C-alpha positions as CSV (number, residue, x, y, z in Angstrom):
1,M,-52.2,66.7,-132.4
2,S,-50.3,63.3,-133.1
3,K,-47.1,65.2,-131.5
4,V,-49.2,66.2,-128.1
5,F,-50.4,62.6,-128.1
6,S,-46.9,60.7,-128.4
7,S,-45.4,63.2,-126.0
8,R,-48.3,62.0,-123.3
9,K,-47.8,58.6,-123.9
10,L,-43.8,59.0,-123.4
11,M,-44.6,61.1,-120.2
12,V,-46.8,58.0,-119.2
13,V,-44.3,55.8,-119.5
14,L,-42.1,57.7,-117.3
15,L,-44.1,58.2,-114.9
16,M,-44.7,54.5,-114.7
17,L,-40.7,54.0,-114.6
18,G,-40.9,56.6,-111.7
19,V,-43.0,54.5,-109.6
20,A,-41.4,51.3,-110.6
21,G,-38.2,53.1,-109.1
22,I,-39.6,54.4,-105.6
23,L,-41.6,50.8,-105.4
24,D,-38.3,49.2,-106.3
25,T,-36.2,51.5,-103.7
26,L,-38.9,50.7,-100.8
27,V,-38.9,47.3,-101.2
28,L,-35.1,46.6,-101.3
29,L,-34.7,49.3,-98.1
30,F,-36.8,46.1,-96.4
31,Y,-34.4,43.5,-97.6
32,A,-30.9,45.2,-97.5
33,G,-31.2,48.3,-95.6
34,P,-30.0,51.8,-97.2
35,D,-27.3,52.7,-99.9
36,F,-26.7,54.1,-102.7
37,G,-27.6,51.3,-105.1
38,I,-31.0,50.8,-103.5
39,L,-31.7,54.7,-103.1
40,F,-30.4,55.4,-106.6
41,P,-33.4,54.1,-108.4
42,G,-35.8,55.7,-105.8
43,L,-34.3,59.1,-106.4
44,I,-34.3,58.5,-110.0
45,G,-38.3,57.8,-109.8
46,I,-39.1,60.9,-107.9
47,L,-37.4,62.8,-110.3
48,L,-39.2,60.8,-113.1
49,V,-42.6,61.3,-111.4
50,F,-42.2,65.1,-111.1
51,V,-41.0,65.8,-114.4
52,S,-43.8,63.3,-116.2
53,V,-46.6,64.7,-113.7
54,A,-45.6,68.4,-114.5
55,K,-45.7,67.8,-118.1
56,L,-49.0,66.2,-117.8
57,Y,-51.0,68.3,-116.2
58,F,-49.5,71.6,-116.5
59,K,-47.5,72.0,-119.9
60,T,-48.3,69.1,-121.9
61,D,-47.5,71.1,-125.1
62,A,-44.3,73.1,-124.3
63,P,-41.0,71.7,-123.9
64,L,-39.7,71.3,-120.3
65,I,-36.3,73.3,-121.7
66,K,-37.1,76.2,-123.7
67,N,-33.6,76.7,-125.2
68,A,-32.5,74.6,-128.2
69,F,-28.8,74.6,-127.3
70,L,-29.4,73.4,-124.0
71,R,-31.9,70.8,-125.0
72,R,-29.1,69.7,-127.5
73,A,-26.4,69.7,-124.8
74,L,-28.7,67.8,-122.7
75,F,-29.1,65.3,-125.3
76,I,-25.4,65.1,-125.7
77,V,-24.5,64.5,-122.2
78,I,-27.4,61.8,-121.9
79,A,-25.9,60.1,-124.8
80,L,-22.4,60.3,-123.8
81,W,-23.5,59.0,-120.2
82,S,-25.5,56.3,-121.7
83,L,-22.7,54.9,-123.7
84,S,-20.2,54.7,-120.5
85,F,-23.0,53.0,-119.1
86,I,-23.4,50.3,-121.7
87,I,-19.5,50.4,-121.7
88,V,-18.7,49.9,-118.2
89,E,-21.8,47.3,-117.6
90,G,-20.4,45.1,-120.2
91,L,-17.1,44.8,-118.8
92,I,-18.3,44.2,-115.3
93,I,-21.2,41.5,-116.8
94,S,-18.3,39.9,-118.9
95,S,-15.8,39.9,-116.1
96,G,-18.3,38.1,-113.3
97,A,-17.3,34.3,-114.4
98,S,-15.1,32.6,-111.7
99,D,-11.5,31.5,-112.7
100,E,-10.5,27.8,-113.3
101,K,-9.5,26.1,-110.1
102,Q,-6.1,27.7,-108.9
103,D,-3.7,26.8,-106.0
104,V,-3.8,29.8,-103.9
105,D,-2.0,30.7,-100.4
106,Y,-5.0,32.6,-99.2
107,L,-8.7,32.8,-99.8
108,M,-9.8,36.7,-99.3
109,I,-13.6,37.0,-98.2
110,L,-15.1,40.2,-99.2
111,G,-17.6,42.3,-96.8
112,A,-20.8,43.4,-98.1
113,G,-23.0,45.0,-95.1
114,L,-24.6,43.8,-92.2
115,R,-27.9,44.4,-90.7
116,G,-27.3,44.3,-87.1
117,E,-25.5,41.4,-87.0
118,E,-27.1,39.6,-89.6
119,L,-25.5,38.8,-93.0
120,T,-27.0,40.7,-96.3
121,L,-28.4,38.5,-99.3
122,A,-25.0,39.6,-100.9
123,L,-23.0,38.7,-98.3
124,Q,-24.7,35.2,-97.4
125,A,-23.4,34.3,-100.9
126,R,-20.0,35.1,-100.7
127,M,-19.9,33.2,-97.4
128,Y,-21.6,30.0,-99.0
129,Q,-19.1,30.1,-101.8
130,G,-16.2,30.7,-99.8
131,L,-17.4,27.9,-97.9
132,E,-17.5,25.4,-100.2
133,Y,-13.9,26.4,-101.6
134,L,-12.5,26.2,-97.9
135,R,-13.8,22.4,-97.3
136,E,-12.4,21.5,-100.9
137,N,-8.9,22.9,-100.0
138,P,-8.4,22.5,-96.3
139,E,-4.6,23.5,-96.2
140,V,-6.0,27.4,-97.3
141,K,-6.1,30.0,-94.7
142,V,-9.0,32.5,-95.2
143,I,-9.1,36.2,-94.7
144,V,-12.5,37.8,-93.7
145,S,-12.5,41.5,-94.7
146,G,-14.9,43.9,-93.7
147,G,-15.1,47.0,-91.0
148,K,-18.2,48.1,-89.2
149,G,-20.1,50.7,-90.8
150,I,-23.7,52.5,-90.5
151,G,-26.6,50.1,-88.9
152,E,-23.9,47.3,-88.1
153,E,-23.3,46.2,-84.3
154,I,-20.3,44.2,-84.8
155,T,-17.4,44.1,-88.0
156,E,-18.3,42.3,-91.1
157,A,-15.4,40.3,-90.4
158,E,-16.5,39.4,-87.1
159,A,-19.9,38.2,-88.4
160,M,-18.0,36.7,-91.3
161,K,-15.9,34.4,-88.7
162,R,-18.8,33.3,-86.6
163,F,-20.2,31.9,-89.9
164,L,-17.4,30.2,-91.0
165,V,-16.7,28.9,-87.4
166,E,-20.3,27.7,-87.0
167,H,-19.8,25.8,-90.6
168,G,-17.0,23.9,-89.1
169,V,-13.8,26.1,-90.4
170,E,-11.0,26.0,-87.8
171,E,-10.6,29.3,-86.1
172,D,-6.8,29.1,-86.6
173,R,-7.4,28.9,-90.3
174,I,-9.4,32.6,-89.9
175,L,-7.6,35.5,-90.3
176,E,-9.6,38.6,-89.4
177,E,-9.8,42.0,-90.9
178,G,-12.0,44.4,-89.4
179,K,-11.0,47.8,-90.2
180,S,-11.8,48.4,-94.0
181,T,-14.5,50.4,-95.4
182,S,-13.9,50.1,-98.7
183,T,-12.9,47.6,-101.7
184,M,-9.6,49.5,-101.5
185,E,-8.9,49.0,-97.9
186,N,-10.0,45.4,-98.0
187,F,-6.9,45.0,-100.2
188,S,-4.6,47.1,-98.7
189,F,-5.4,46.3,-95.0
190,S,-5.1,42.5,-95.6
191,K,-2.3,42.8,-97.4
192,E,-0.8,44.0,-94.3
193,I,-2.2,40.9,-92.5
194,I,-0.6,38.5,-95.2
195,M,3.1,40.2,-94.4
196,K,2.4,39.6,-90.5
197,D,1.4,36.0,-91.3
198,G,4.7,35.5,-93.2
199,G,3.4,35.8,-97.0
200,S,4.0,38.6,-99.4
201,G,2.5,40.8,-102.3
202,E,3.4,37.5,-104.4
203,S,1.4,35.5,-102.4
204,R,-1.6,34.1,-104.4
205,I,-4.9,34.8,-103.4
206,M,-8.4,34.0,-104.7
207,I,-10.8,36.8,-104.0
208,V,-14.7,35.9,-102.8
209,T,-17.1,38.5,-103.9
210,N,-20.6,38.9,-106.0
211,D,-20.1,38.3,-109.8
212,F,-21.1,42.3,-110.0
213,H,-17.9,43.3,-107.8
214,M,-15.4,41.1,-109.4
215,F,-14.2,43.5,-112.1
216,R,-13.5,45.9,-109.5
217,A,-11.8,44.0,-107.1
218,R,-9.4,42.7,-109.5
219,M,-8.4,45.7,-110.3
220,L,-7.8,46.8,-107.1
221,A,-6.1,43.7,-106.0
222,K,-3.5,44.4,-108.5
223,R,-3.3,48.1,-107.8
224,N,-2.2,46.8,-104.1
225,G,0.4,44.6,-105.9
226,F,-0.9,41.3,-105.7
227,I,0.2,39.7,-108.8
228,A,-1.7,36.3,-108.8
229,A,-5.2,37.3,-108.1
230,Y,-8.0,35.0,-108.9
231,G,-11.8,35.1,-108.8
232,L,-14.3,33.2,-107.2
233,S,-17.7,34.6,-108.2
234,A,-21.0,34.1,-105.9
235,P,-24.4,34.7,-107.5
236,T,-26.1,38.4,-106.8
237,P,-29.2,37.5,-105.0
238,L,-32.0,38.5,-107.4
239,P,-33.9,40.8,-105.4
240,V,-31.0,43.2,-104.9
241,L,-29.5,42.5,-108.5
242,P,-30.3,45.5,-110.5
243,N,-29.5,47.8,-107.7
244,C,-26.1,46.2,-107.4
245,Y,-25.2,46.6,-110.9
246,I,-26.4,50.2,-111.0
247,R,-24.4,50.9,-108.0
248,E,-21.2,49.4,-109.2
249,Y,-21.0,51.2,-112.4
250,F,-20.6,54.7,-110.2
251,A,-18.2,52.7,-108.2
252,L,-16.1,51.5,-110.6
253,I,-15.7,54.8,-112.0
254,K,-15.0,56.4,-109.0
255,S,-12.6,53.7,-108.2
256,F,-10.8,53.9,-111.2
257,F,-9.8,57.7,-110.8
258,M,-9.4,57.7,-107.1
259,D,-8.5,54.3,-105.6
260,R,-4.7,54.6,-105.6
261,P,-2.2,53.0,-102.9
């Protein structure tokens, strides 16, 4: 009886977590639009709701997986995945701090999505961080990097350039990279622009991105040959923070194995 009661309590907790995941996705769809990090909690939430409801109302006293070997295998898989998640998130969090002030040749602001022509919350944070640096370092040029994605009416680079010009940055300081669709392409295409501008792979760059993204950004900058790549972290807006860190786990795993020059 006590085992059944404990099992029911666990299923109630899973049901509540599932509902919370679904609500989280619905709310953030309004704030930032669809992407994997936002949809993921909702998808997991639907799964948890389905499992918990099935357990509570149809087979309360029976295991969902009857085969003992499969149950153990599933437990091992979940345990290993959980360990990898903890390790990767630890790397992401510990690498989120900005570097101390460095003399650089270019400031590189990485795109983070638009809603039509409007900057997302994450991109707004990057732009204000970059703007502050440009005001303090008037001799540094800036590369705004980001192409046009689904639901975007202009390229991210164009929207970022407009923001900087509206806030007093001279147009001749702004180099526009509007083809990239990934962080890897941010750096490979920006490197081409730097070469055309008279720089090289040895040019010193300051990367502006959100704290959750900094570890992967530095990694991919080095893979593209930037020897001196520093980071200037923008805070991740609270409404999208959990989803950004969840998404970044999967993005980092993918980039580690697949993003090569």
